[in-house]
N, C-alpha and C positions, 0 to 999 in steps of 0.2 A: 775748389775747382771753379773756374770761370766758365760761363756759358758762351758758346760761340754762336754767332748769328750769321746765317747764310743769306746773303742778299740775292733775291730773285729778280731777274730783269722783267720789265713790264710785259714783254712778249710771253713769258712763262705764266704770268698772272692771267693774261688774256686767254691763253690756251686752257688753263685750268677752268676758268669761268665758262668757256665754250663747252668743254666736256661735261661739266656739272649741269649746265642748262639743257644740253642735248639729252643727257641721260634722264633728267627729271621730266622733261617733256615727253620723251618716248615712253617712260614708265607710266606716266599719267594717262597718255592716250591709249596704250595697250590695256592697262588695267580698267579703264572706262569701257573699252570695247568688250572686255570679258566680265564687266560688272563685278570687279574684285577690289574694292577699297581704293579707288583711284587717287584720292587726296593723300592717303597714307603713303602710297608708293611714290607719288610725285614729289612730295615734300622730303621724304627720306632720300630720294634720288638727288635732290639738290644739296644735300649735306655732305655726302662722301662718295667716293668712287673706289672700286667697282663693286663693293659688297652688296648694295641693294640690287644691282642688276643681276648678279650671280644668284642671289637668293630668290629673286623674283622668277628668273628663268627656271630654276630647279622646282619651285613650287608650282608654277603654272604649266610647265611643259612635262614634268615627270610625275609629281605627286597627284595633281588634279586629273591627269590623264589616266592614271591607274585607278583613281577613285571612281571616275565616271565610266570606267569599263572599257 
């Protein structure tokens, strides 16, 4: 079986980069504000979309809220 390669236009690569950088920066800033491992969240946010964002929001908004009372 041959592999097929999909050519992405430059516009798509630019959009992906903008989304990744925006997510990483937002995660870093919010985690720093909450003092919750900002470098971990920022770097992870630069790698993939949207898993880090979803997991971060679940942990910080639901789990930590229940824990703090």
